[in-house]
C-alpha positions in Angstrom: 7.6 89.2 35.3 6.0 85.8 35.2 8.2 82.8 34.8 8.5 81.6 31.2 8.4 78.1 29.9 11.4 77.2 27.8 10.9 74.2 25.5 13.8 72.3 23.8 13.0 71.0 20.3 15.7 68.4 20.2 15.7 66.9 16.7 12.7 67.6 14.5 12.0 66.1 11.2 14.1 68.2 8.8 17.5 68.9 10.3 20.2 66.5 9.2 23.6 65.4 10.5 25.1 66.9 7.4 23.9 70.2 8.7 25.1 69.5 12.2 26.8 66.3 13.2 25.7 66.8 16.8 22.0 66.1 16.0 20.6 63.3 18.2 19.0 60.5 16.2 18.9 57.3 18.4 16.4 57.0 21.2 19.2 57.1 23.7 20.7 60.3 22.1 17.3 62.0 21.9 16.4 61.2 25.5 19.9 62.2 26.7 19.5 65.5 24.8 16.2 66.1 26.6 17.7 65.5 30.0 20.7 67.6 29.3 18.5 70.5 28.2 16.5 70.2 31.4 19.7 70.7 33.3 20.1 74.1 31.5 16.6 75.3 32.2 14.2 73.6 29.7 10.9 72.7 31.3 9.6 70.9 28.2 11.1 68.6 25.6 9.5 68.5 22.2 10.2 65.2 20.6 10.3 63.7 17.1 12.0 60.4 16.5 14.4 59.1 13.9 15.5 55.8 12.4 18.5 54.9 14.5 20.3 53.3 11.5 19.8 56.0 8.9 18.9 59.1 10.8 15.9 59.7 8.7 12.6 60.9 10.2 10.5 58.1 11.6 7.0 57.5 13.0 7.9 54.1 14.5 5.9 53.6 17.7 8.8 51.6 19.3 11.1 54.5 18.9 8.7 56.8 20.7 8.2 54.2 23.4 11.9 54.0 24.1 12.5 57.7 24.2 9.6 58.3 26.6 10.7 55.3 28.8 14.2 56.6 29.1 13.1 60.1 30.2 10.5 58.8 32.6 12.9 56.2 34.1 15.5 58.9 34.7 13.2 60.5 37.3 13.2 63.8 35.5 10.0 65.9 36.0 10.4 67.8 32.7 7.2 67.8 30.6 7.1 65.6 27.5 5.7 67.0 24.3 5.4 64.5 21.4 4.9 65.7 17.8 1.8 64.8 15.8 3.1 66.6 12.7 4.2 63.7 10.5 1.5 62.3 8.2 0.3 65.4 6.4 2.9 65.8 3.5 1.7 65.8 -0.1 4.2 65.4 -2.9 2.5 65.6 -6.3 3.8 63.3 -9.0 5.5 65.0 -11.9 3.1 63.8 -14.6 -0.2 64.3 -12.8 -0.4 66.5 -9.7 -3.7 64.8 -8.7 -1.6 61.6 -8.2 0.5 61.4 -5.0 4.3 61.2 -5.6 6.7 58.9 -3.9 7.3 61.2 -0.9 3.6 61.7 -0.1 2.9 60.8 3.6 -0.8 61.2 4.5 -2.1 59.4 7.6 -5.5 59.0 9.2 -6.1 60.9 12.4 -5.8 57.6 14.4 -2.4 56.9 12.9 -1.1 60.4 13.5 -1.9 60.3 17.2 -1.4 56.6 18.0 1.8 57.2 20.0 0.0 60.0 22.0 -3.0 57.7 22.8 -0.6 55.0 24.1 2.1 57.0 25.8 0.0 59.9 27.1 2.6 62.6 27.2 1.9 65.9 29.0 1.6 67.7 25.7 1.5 67.0 22.0 2.1 69.4 19.1 -1.0 70.0 17.0 -0.6 71.3 13.5 -3.9 72.5 12.2 -3.2 74.5 9.0 -2.0 73.8 5.5 1.0 75.6 4.0 3.2 75.6 0.9 6.5 73.8 1.5 8.9 74.3 -1.4 7.4 72.3 -4.3 5.2 70.3 -1.9 2.3 71.0 0.5 1.7 70.4 4.1 -2.0 69.3 4.1 -4.0 69.4 7.3 -7.4 68.4 6.2 -10.0 70.0 8.6 -12.0 66.7 9.0 -8.8 64.9 10.1 -7.7 67.8 12.3 -11.0 67.8 14.1 -10.8 64.0 14.6 -7.3 64.4 16.0 -8.5 67.1 18.4 -11.2 64.7 19.7 -8.7 61.8 20.1 -6.1 64.0 21.9 -8.8 65.3 24.2 -9.9 61.7 25.0 -6.4 60.8 26.0 -6.2 63.7 28.5 -3.3 65.3 26.7 -2.8 69.1 26.2 -2.6 70.0 22.5 0.0 72.7 21.7 -1.6 74.4 18.7 1.0 75.3 16.1 0.3 78.5 14.3 2.1 78.8 11.0 -0.2 81.6 9.6 -2.7 84.0 11.0 -5.7 82.1 9.7 -4.7 79.1 11.8 -5.9 81.0 14.9 -9.4 81.3 13.3 -9.6 77.6 12.8 -8.5 77.0 16.3 -11.2 79.4 17.6 -13.8 77.4 15.7 -12.6 74.1 17.3 -12.6 75.7 20.7 -16.2 76.9 20.2 -17.1 73.3 19.2 -15.7 72.0 22.5 -12.8 70.1 21.0 -10.1 71.9 22.9 -10.2 72.8 26.6 -8.8 75.8 28.4 -6.2 76.9 29.0 -5.5 76.8 25.3 -1.9 76.6 24.4 -0.7 78.3 21.1 2.8 78.1 19.6 3.7 80.6 16.9 6.1 79.2 14.3 8.0 82.2 13.0 10.3 82.6 10.0 9.5 79.5 8.0 9.4 79.8 4.3 5.9 80.9 3.2 4.8 81.0 6.8 4.4 83.7 9.4 7.4 86.1 9.4 9.7 86.4 12.3 8.5 90.0 12.8 7.8 91.5 16.3 4.8 93.4 14.9 3.3 90.1 13.7 3.9 88.5 17.0 1.9 91.2 18.7 -0.9 90.9 16.2 -1.2 87.1 16.6 -1.0 87.4 20.4 -3.8 89.9 20.3 -6.0 87.6 18.1 -6.0 84.7 20.6 -9.1 83.8 22.6 -9.3 84.7 26.3 -7.8 82.1 28.5 -4.9 81.4 26.1 -1.3 80.6 26.9 1.1 81.3 24.1 4.7 81.0 23.0 6.7 81.4 19.8 10.0 80.5 18.2 12.1 81.6 15.3 13.6 79.4 12.6 17.3 79.5 11.5 19.0 82.8 12.0 15.9 84.2 13.7 15.9 81.7 16.5 17.7 83.8 19.1 16.2 87.2 18.0 12.8 85.6 18.5 13.8 84.4 22.0 14.1 88.1 22.9 11.1 89.3 20.9 8.7 86.7 22.2 9.9 87.1 25.7 9.3 90.9 25.6 5.9 90.4 24.1 5.0 88.2 27.1 5.2 84.7 25.5 6.9 81.4 26.3 9.9 80.2 24.4 11.5 77.4 22.4 14.8 76.6 20.8 16.7 73.5 19.8 18.4 71.7 16.9 15.1 71.3 15.2 14.9 75.1 14.8 18.5 76.1 14.3 21.9 74.3 14.0 23.9 77.4 15.0 24.9 78.9 18.3 26.0 82.1 16.7 26.8 83.2 13.2 29.1 80.5 11.6 29.4 78.6 14.9 27.6 75.2 15.0 25.9 74.3 18.3 27.6 71.5 20.1 24.3 70.3 21.6 20.7 71.2 22.4 21.8 72.0 25.9 24.2 74.7 24.6 21.3 76.3 22.7 19.1 76.2 25.8 21.8 77.7 28.0 22.2 80.6 25.7 18.4 81.2 25.5 18.2 81.0 29.3 21.0 83.6 29.6 19.1 85.9 27.2 15.9 85.6 29.4 17.8 86.3 32.6 19.7 89.2 31.0 16.3 90.7 30.1 15.2 90.4 33.7 13.1 87.3 33.4 13.1 83.9 35.0 12.5 80.4 33.6 9.6 78.2 34.8 10.4 75.0 36.5 8.5 71.9 35.3 6.1 72.3 38.3 5.4 75.9 37.3 5.0 74.9 33.7 2.3 72.3 34.7 0.5 75.0 36.7 0.6 77.5 33.8 -0.7 74.9 31.3 -3.2 73.4 33.6 -1.6 69.9 33.5 -1.7 67.6 36.5 1.3 65.4 37.2 
């Protein structure tokens, strides 16, 4: 079997230390978690940043700068994947849903990718679809998404296209036809989120088969489906992801001590199924990314 890329999603924007006290939040903790995950077989680190004082999600450029600097200064060759997800959250006010509520966070395309343009990571996540999220909505406006695609392409960064529902693939195919995304196209299936694509092996196969020729793809499960989807996505031929962004548990009722512990278990599942993990160099080759 071909080697599979394993990504570590180290902190995300939703997990809290109340859920798992081992969640990394400072730039030093986040960078350290990335490097420890690399030791266990992760070829890619997927990075959000937090306010070091409060632990709340942040989009502060200085925090991104520090995390990336620490990883690069370490000499690690793992690939860096920065999120561009924040900046598309609409929270309607109670009295008038046409008026944004206090938690609304809608950015311009330039603001959503400013850290990508400056730091030029190997990859960046690229959310393209809208989805219901509890009482709120994740709003990815097509005009802004297309502008983001153009900016990411201008920076020479590989977009990892996040697929939350089957229709997202159709939008991605349109942008590919418009010349906004270059091959090999990288898709990441987000499986098991509330109101999103189900963590169902049959759906994984359907979405895989809907991708355009020349695509590279992976997928991950959320919560209790994180490890089952490691096996399901592997058997379907995809690349893999896990980390404290996606699940806080190592097994039922057992909190993960670290991202590295989650990666080690995922690596063991892959090897027990007869697979092997891609090195960072192999990951670059698979994704068409030069050093």
